N, C-alpha and C positions, 0 to 999 in steps of 0.2 A: 885468645887475643882477638880483638875486633878486626873485622875485615876492612879493607880500603877499596873504594870504587873510584874510577875516573870516568866522568861523563862529559863528552864533548857537547858543546852547545847547551850548557846547563843553566844559563842565566834566566831563561824564560820558557814559556810554553811547556812542551812535553818534557824537555830536559829538566826544568825546574821541578815538575811534578815527580819525576824519577828520583831526583836528588833528595827531596824531602821525604819521599816514601822509603827510600833506602835508609836514611838517617833514622826514621821511625822504627826500623828493624834492627837498629844497633850497628849500622855500618858507618864508618868514617868516609867522607865524600870530598873529592876534589873535582871541581867543575872547570870547564873552559868557557871563555866568552870572547866574542870578536871585538865589540866596541862599547857595549853597555856595562861598563865597570860598576856603575851604580846599582843596576839590577842584579849583577853577580854578587855584590856585597850583601844585598838583601837575602839572597839565597843562602849565602854562608851564615848569615845571622840566624836564619831559620834552621839550618843544620845544627848550629851550636846551641840553639834554644832547646833542642831535643837531647842535649847532653853528649853530642858527638863532635868530633873534630872536623873542621871544614876549611877549604882553601879554594881560591879562584885564580886561574892563570890565563893570561891573554894568549889567544891562538887564532891565526887566520887559517882555517881548515882548508882553504882553497890554494894555499901556497906550500907545497910539499918541501920546497927548499928550506923552509923554516923548521921542519920537523926535528932535525938533529938538535938545534938550539933549544927547542921546546923540551925535548927529553932531558937535556942537561938541566934546565930550570926545574923540571919535575923532580929529577933526582935530588937537587938541592932542597926542594920543598919537603920531599919525603925524609931527608936526613934531618932537617931543622925542626920540622913540626910533627913528624909521624915516626919518630924513633928509628929511622932508616929502614922501615918495613917496605916490602914490595906490594904491588897491586894484586888484589884478588878478583877484581871485577873491572871490566872495560866495556863501556857502552858507546858505540860509534853512532852518535845521534845528530851531530851538527850538520847543517846544510841549509841552503835557501831553495825556494821554489821558483817555478816559471809557469805562467799560463799564457801560451801562445799557440796559434794554429800551426800544424805541421808545415804548411806552406810558407809561414812567416817566421819560423824559428831561425835565428841567425847562428852562424857557426861560432861566433864569439860567446853568445849565451850558452850554446851547447857545451863548448869547452869549459866554461865556468862550472856547469853542473857536473861534468866529468871529473873535474878536479875535486869538487866537494863531496860528491856522492859515490865515486868509485875509487879514485886515486887515494883519497883520505883513508877510508877503511882498509885499503890494501897496504899502503906504505906507512901510515901512522901505526897501525897494528904491528907491522914488521919491525919498525924502529922501537916499539915498546916491548918486544919479546923479552929482552933482558931484564925489564922492570916488572914483568908479570911472574907471579909465583906459579910453579907447577900446580896443576889442578885449578887454575883460574877459570872464571866464567867470562866469556866474550859474547856480547850481544850486539849484533848489527841491527840497524833500524831501516826497514824497507817501507813499503806503503801498500795499501790495498790496490793502488793504481798499477801495481805490477801484475795483478790478476784481472782486474776489471778496467774498462776503458772509459775515459772522460775526455771529450774533445778539448784540445789545448794542453794536454799533459803527455804528449808523445815522448818528449826527451826525458822528462822526469820519470815517467813510468818505465821506460826502457832501461834507464840506468839503475832503478831500484830492482828490476828483474835481474840485472847483472850482479847486484849485491847479493841477491838470494843464491845465485850460482857460486859466487865467491865464498859465501858462508859454508857451503858443502865442501869446497876444497880446503878451506881453513880447518874445518872440523877433521877432515881426513889427515891432514899433514901435522896438525898440532895435537892430535890424539896421543901421540907418543909421550907427550908431557902431561897427559891426563887432563888437558884443557878441553872444555866444551865450548862449542861455537854454534849459536843459534841465531835466528833472525825473527824479529817481531815486525808485523805489518799493520800499523794503525789504519783505520778507515777514515771517514770524514770526521774531523775533530775541530771544535771551535777554539782556535788559538790565533795569535797574530802572524802565524806562518804564512808566507806568500802574501803579505799585506792584508792579513785577515780575510782571505778569499772565502773561506767557508764560514767563519764566524759572523761576518758582516753582510753577506749576500743572501737576503731573504728569499729571492727567487731561486737561487741555487739550493738552499735548504729545502724549499718546497718541492723541488725536483727530486732531491735525494731521499728525503724521509720516507716516502711511500715504499721505497725499495730496501729499507732497513728493518729487519725482523723485530727489533726492540723498539722501533718507532720514534727514534730521536737521533739527533746529531751527538757525537761523543764529546766529552769534556776531558781536559787534561787529567783530572782526577780518576778517569777511567783507565788511564794508561800507566801512570806512575806506580800504583800499587801492584798492578799485574806484572810490570817489569821487575819489581823487587821480588816477586814470587818466582819468576823465571830464572833469576840468577842465584837463587837460594841453594844451600848445600844439599837440600833434599832432592834436587833435580839433577844430581851429578851423573845420572845414567842417560840423560837426554842430550843428544847433540845432533847437529846437522838438520834441525827441524825448523819449519816455518810456522809461526803462530800468528794468526790474524786477529786483531782486536778491533772489530768493526761493528759490533752489535748485530751481526748477521746481515751484512750489506750485499745486495745483488746476489742472493743465493740462487 
């Protein structure tokens, strides 16, 4: 029977690439979106064009009080469109960025990032445990900025480092259910994330590229297929690992 994946923030950028790559590997895919229902519908169409089942559900990843209602909606969708099957794959991908100097980062902005990048993979995963099959693959999304530093990314980078520690704890505690939990850390990738900060800033690209072994900024298509490989059944013995997809950045 085909596996089912849930990808948060799957309407654009890396999440979109992940969803389409997984569909290409024979996986049915449910994505979440925050506000761009039109973009989410395009991704679902792309999933279904590959002969797989797709669905899109609205979710504000920064509001943990809405998680129980979301899980109810997810259960209803699994029952009505996916024969009542449970999830085999969860990718905690959604979140926004922030580019601000340490001295100018506000507590309000910091708290927003905490809600999206730490509370969400913690508490949404917790709420989804009854919906996940034993042996499921969980993949958290970190960032190369948890390893390397770029001025203006102190809050984002620190929280992604926290996600990497959380991943090891989840792997340890969920191992009894034969679940694997790993974390993927993309480097500089050209998407509209954080207002297209990497994609549209030629000066930033000129600064970054000399430090990338493969000599270019990443593209979403560099990430999606790699993610589909990392959650494959063949990697069922790998857990609690950090995999960086950065083209060899800042080695």
